[in-house]
C-alpha positions as CSV (number, residue, x, y, z in Angstrom):
1,M,34.8,-192.8,85.9
2,N,33.3,-190.4,88.6
3,A,33.5,-193.2,91.2
4,L,37.1,-194.1,90.3
5,R,38.0,-190.3,90.5
6,A,36.3,-190.1,93.9
7,F,38.3,-193.3,95.0
8,E,41.6,-192.1,93.8
9,A,41.3,-188.7,95.4
10,V,40.1,-190.2,98.8
11,A,42.9,-192.8,98.7
12,R,45.6,-190.3,97.9
13,L,44.5,-187.6,100.5
14,L,43.2,-190.2,103.1
15,S,40.3,-187.7,103.6
16,F,36.6,-187.7,102.3
17,A,36.4,-183.8,103.1
18,K,39.7,-183.0,101.2
19,A,38.7,-185.2,98.3
20,A,35.4,-183.5,98.1
21,E,37.2,-180.1,98.0
22,E,39.6,-181.2,95.3
23,L,36.7,-182.5,93.2
24,H,34.4,-179.7,93.9
25,V,31.5,-181.7,95.2
26,T,30.1,-182.4,98.6
27,P,31.5,-185.0,101.1
28,G,28.1,-186.9,100.7
29,A,28.5,-187.1,97.0
30,V,31.9,-188.6,97.5
31,S,30.6,-191.1,100.1
32,H,27.9,-192.1,97.5
33,Q,30.4,-192.8,94.8
34,I,32.6,-194.8,97.1
35,A,29.7,-196.9,98.3
36,A,28.7,-197.5,94.6
37,L,32.1,-198.5,93.7
38,E,32.5,-200.9,96.6
39,A,29.1,-202.6,95.8
40,L,30.3,-202.9,92.1
41,L,33.6,-204.4,93.2
42,G,32.2,-206.5,95.9
43,Q,34.7,-205.6,98.4
44,Q,35.5,-202.8,100.9
45,L,38.1,-200.2,99.8
46,F,38.5,-198.1,103.0
47,K,38.8,-198.9,106.7
48,R,37.1,-196.2,108.9
49,D,37.7,-195.9,112.6
50,A,38.2,-193.1,115.2
51,R,41.7,-192.3,113.9
52,G,40.4,-191.6,110.4
53,V,40.5,-193.4,107.0
54,S,42.9,-196.0,105.9
55,L,43.2,-198.3,102.7
56,T,42.5,-202.0,102.4
57,A,45.3,-203.9,100.8
58,A,43.6,-204.2,97.5
59,A,42.9,-200.4,97.5
60,A,46.7,-199.6,98.4
61,A,47.8,-201.9,95.5
62,S,45.6,-200.3,92.9
63,L,46.2,-196.7,93.9
64,P,49.6,-196.1,92.1
65,K,48.3,-197.4,88.8
66,L,45.0,-195.5,89.1
67,T,46.8,-192.2,89.9
68,Q,49.3,-192.8,86.9
69,G,46.2,-193.4,84.7
70,F,44.5,-190.1,85.6
71,D,47.9,-188.3,85.2
72,T,48.2,-189.9,81.7
73,L,44.7,-188.6,80.8
74,R,45.4,-185.2,81.9
75,E,48.5,-185.2,80.0
76,A,46.8,-186.3,76.8
77,I,44.2,-183.7,77.2
78,R,46.9,-180.9,77.6
79,L,48.6,-182.1,74.5
80,L,45.3,-181.8,72.7
81,Q,45.1,-178.2,73.9
82,I,48.5,-177.4,72.8
83,R,47.9,-178.7,69.3
84,D,44.7,-176.5,69.2
85,V,46.8,-173.5,70.1
86,G,49.5,-174.2,67.7
87,G,53.2,-175.4,67.6
88,A,54.5,-173.9,70.8
89,L,57.4,-175.8,72.5
90,E,58.8,-175.0,76.0
91,V,62.3,-175.9,76.6
92,A,64.1,-175.7,79.9
93,V,67.9,-175.5,79.9
94,A,70.8,-174.6,82.3
95,P,71.7,-171.0,82.0
96,A,75.3,-171.5,80.8
97,F,74.2,-174.0,78.2
98,A,71.6,-171.5,77.0
99,T,73.9,-168.6,76.7
100,R,77.1,-170.5,75.5
101,W,75.8,-173.0,73.2
102,L,72.0,-172.8,72.5
103,L,71.3,-169.2,71.7
104,P,74.1,-168.6,69.2
105,R,72.7,-171.5,67.2
106,L,68.8,-170.8,67.6
107,P,68.6,-168.6,64.5
108,R,69.2,-171.7,62.3
109,F,66.4,-173.5,64.2
110,T,63.9,-170.7,63.8
111,A,64.7,-170.3,60.1
112,A,64.3,-174.0,59.6
113,H,61.1,-174.2,61.5
114,P,59.3,-170.8,61.5
115,E,56.0,-172.6,62.4
116,I,57.4,-173.6,65.9
117,E,56.9,-170.9,68.6
118,L,60.0,-171.7,70.9
119,R,59.9,-170.7,74.5
120,V,63.2,-171.2,76.5
121,S,63.3,-171.0,80.3
122,T,66.5,-171.5,82.5
123,G,67.3,-173.3,85.8
124,L,70.3,-174.8,87.5
125,G,69.0,-178.1,88.5
126,L,71.1,-181.2,87.6
127,I,68.3,-183.8,87.8
128,D,65.1,-181.8,87.5
129,A,62.2,-184.0,86.9
130,L,59.6,-182.8,84.2
131,R,55.9,-183.2,85.0
132,P,56.0,-185.3,88.2
133,T,53.5,-188.3,88.1
134,S,51.5,-186.7,90.8
135,T,51.3,-183.3,92.5
136,S,51.8,-184.9,95.8
137,N,55.2,-186.2,94.6
138,R,56.4,-182.9,93.1
139,D,59.7,-181.7,94.3
140,E,59.0,-178.0,95.3
141,S,62.8,-177.4,95.2
142,S,63.0,-178.1,91.5
143,S,64.4,-175.0,89.8
144,H,62.9,-175.0,86.4
145,D,59.4,-174.5,85.1
146,P,57.4,-177.8,85.5
147,S,55.3,-176.7,82.4
148,A,58.3,-177.3,80.1
149,D,57.8,-179.9,77.3
150,L,61.4,-180.9,77.4
151,A,64.6,-180.1,79.1
152,I,68.3,-180.2,78.3
153,R,69.9,-181.4,81.7
154,F,73.4,-181.9,82.9
155,G,73.5,-185.1,85.0
156,R,74.0,-188.9,85.0
157,G,70.9,-189.5,82.8
158,V,68.7,-191.1,85.5
159,Y,65.3,-189.4,85.2
160,P,62.6,-191.8,86.3
161,G,59.5,-191.8,84.1
162,Q,61.1,-189.9,81.4
163,R,62.5,-190.5,77.9
164,V,66.2,-189.8,78.1
165,E,68.8,-189.2,75.2
166,K,72.4,-188.4,75.8
167,L,73.4,-185.4,73.6
168,F,76.9,-184.5,74.8
169,T,79.5,-186.0,77.0
170,T,81.7,-183.6,79.0
171,I,85.3,-183.2,80.1
172,V,87.0,-180.5,82.2
173,T,90.1,-178.5,81.1
174,P,91.6,-175.0,81.8
175,V,90.8,-172.1,79.5
176,C,92.0,-168.5,79.5
177,S,92.5,-165.5,77.4
178,P,95.3,-165.7,74.8
179,R,96.8,-162.7,76.5
180,L,97.9,-164.9,79.5
181,M,100.0,-166.9,77.1
182,R,102.3,-164.0,76.5
183,G,103.7,-161.4,78.9
184,P,106.1,-161.5,81.8
185,R,104.3,-164.7,83.3
186,P,103.4,-166.8,80.2
187,L,101.5,-170.1,80.6
188,R,103.9,-172.7,79.3
189,E,103.3,-175.5,81.8
190,P,100.8,-176.3,84.5
191,A,103.3,-175.1,87.2
192,D,103.0,-171.6,85.7
193,L,99.4,-171.4,87.1
194,R,100.9,-170.3,90.4
195,H,101.5,-166.8,88.8
196,H,97.8,-166.5,87.7
197,L,94.3,-166.3,89.4
198,L,92.4,-169.5,89.4
199,L,88.7,-168.9,88.6
200,H,86.3,-171.0,90.5
201,D,82.8,-171.9,89.2
202,D,80.8,-172.6,92.3
203,T,78.1,-174.5,90.3
204,I,80.6,-177.2,90.2
205,Y,79.4,-178.2,93.7
206,F,76.1,-179.3,92.2
207,D,78.1,-182.0,90.7
208,E,80.2,-183.9,93.4
209,D,81.8,-186.0,90.8
210,R,83.1,-183.2,88.5
211,P,86.8,-182.6,88.7
212,D,87.7,-179.3,90.6
213,W,91.1,-177.3,90.5
214,N,92.7,-179.6,93.1
215,V,91.8,-182.7,91.1
216,W,93.0,-181.3,87.8
217,L,96.3,-180.0,89.3
218,E,97.0,-183.4,90.7
219,A,96.4,-185.0,87.4
220,A,98.8,-182.4,85.8
221,H,101.4,-183.0,88.5
222,A,101.3,-179.4,89.6
223,T,100.5,-180.0,93.1
224,A,102.7,-177.1,94.3
225,V,100.0,-174.7,92.9
226,D,97.2,-173.9,95.5
227,G,94.0,-175.0,94.0
228,T,91.9,-173.2,96.6
229,R,93.0,-169.6,95.8
230,G,91.3,-167.1,93.5
231,P,87.7,-165.5,93.1
232,H,84.6,-167.6,93.0
233,F,81.5,-167.3,90.7
234,S,78.0,-168.5,91.4
235,H,77.4,-169.0,87.7
236,T,79.4,-170.7,85.0
237,G,78.9,-168.0,82.5
238,L,80.4,-165.4,84.8
239,A,83.5,-167.5,85.4
240,L,84.0,-167.9,81.5
241,D,83.4,-164.2,81.0
242,A,86.1,-163.4,83.6
243,A,88.5,-165.7,81.7
244,V,87.7,-164.0,78.4
245,D,88.5,-160.6,80.0
246,G,91.9,-162.0,81.1
247,L,91.1,-162.1,84.8
248,G,92.5,-165.6,85.2
249,V,92.2,-169.2,84.2
250,A,88.9,-171.1,84.5
251,L,88.1,-174.7,84.6
252,A,85.7,-175.2,81.6
253,V,83.0,-177.9,81.5
254,G,82.1,-179.8,78.4
255,L,81.3,-177.9,75.2
256,L,80.5,-174.6,76.8
257,T,83.7,-173.0,75.5
258,A,83.7,-174.5,72.0
259,D,82.6,-171.3,70.2
260,D,85.1,-169.2,72.2
261,L,88.0,-171.6,71.5
262,A,87.0,-171.6,67.7
263,S,86.9,-167.7,67.7
264,G,90.1,-167.3,69.6
265,R,88.5,-165.5,72.5
266,L,89.9,-168.3,74.7
267,V,92.6,-170.8,74.5
268,A,93.2,-174.2,76.3
269,P,96.8,-173.7,77.4
270,F,97.4,-177.4,78.3
271,P,96.3,-180.6,76.6
272,I,95.2,-182.2,79.8
273,A,91.4,-182.8,80.0
274,L,89.5,-184.9,82.7
275,P,86.4,-186.8,82.1
276,S,83.2,-185.8,83.9
277,H,80.7,-188.4,85.0
278,H,77.8,-186.1,83.9
279,S,76.6,-185.4,80.4
280,Y,73.9,-183.2,78.7
281,H,70.7,-185.2,78.2
282,L,67.6,-184.5,76.3
283,V,64.7,-185.3,78.7
284,C,61.0,-185.4,78.2
285,P,58.0,-187.2,79.3
286,E,57.1,-190.3,77.4
287,T,53.7,-188.7,76.5
288,N,55.5,-185.8,74.8
289,A,58.2,-187.7,73.1
290,E,56.3,-188.2,69.6
291,R,55.1,-184.5,69.3
292,P,56.3,-183.2,65.9
293,E,57.5,-180.1,67.4
294,L,59.7,-182.0,70.0
295,T,60.9,-184.4,67.5
296,A,62.0,-181.5,65.1
297,F,63.9,-179.8,67.9
298,A,65.5,-183.1,69.0
299,Q,66.6,-183.8,65.4
300,W,68.1,-180.2,65.0
301,L,70.0,-180.7,68.4
302,R,71.7,-183.9,66.9
303,E,72.5,-182.1,63.7
304,E,74.1,-179.1,65.6
305,A,76.2,-181.4,67.8
306,V,79.9,-180.3,67.6
307,P,83.0,-182.3,68.4
308,P,83.6,-182.5,72.1
309,L,86.1,-180.1,73.7
310,S,88.7,-182.8,73.8
311,A,88.8,-182.8,70.0
312,V,89.7,-179.0,70.1
313,V,92.2,-179.4,72.9
314,D,94.0,-182.3,71.1
315,K,94.5,-180.2,68.0
């Protein structure tokens, strides 16, 4: 195992010195382990010349599997450590999903599972990957905590190396305060939007396929309305709060307004909803998928699933 660890580190870093530093041993010890492994296998693993170290064909072919094996061992040890500490579960979610859907329902989960210590973090990434297979491949631009045990992500559901389950499909439709349905400029048909502010959720641009105001107005045959005017918000929650306060009309995504529609804080003035190519997915590493805490949370999410926004709009 020590020789394999030395080989994997040198092959990944292409440096005996850097491998020795990572493994907290001397370069001589690393060279000794490599020589022993080459003798055991009966073949050369590295080519050494004036330019540095390179891999033989056999070494290059074996490196991905070996790296994956050590990552799996590290993950297994981490899971053992978590079980020793107790039932802690770290969940990464998008901010709007957290505030508009998850948090109002969490008391029911904590009441049903008081033994699970839930830790919630937020990020805006659409396709964040949990626990990259190696630190060298980690996307440093990822916006959520890589220590999360699972994530609820908005995207196409393509998360290589992860177990993925679709939770909610999404649609897009205008929503506004009930006050805008009355008064001197009531909203009765899509063309009436020309008298009201259009609220823009700029996180929409993380999703190139999500319909924006211009796309919705074209589908509603209200092309005379300027779909570019109105204030912009960097956060979905801000745009929806502005709609609740009566500032204008927001283009709502998925189930994020289900509670506001049910309570009457918001209304959907027009029964025209457009589908999004993205959905909310439960994403977790395969090595986490069978944890009792995770399976309990996943089952609770399924039970809490509400009818899609289209069901509310169609009523």
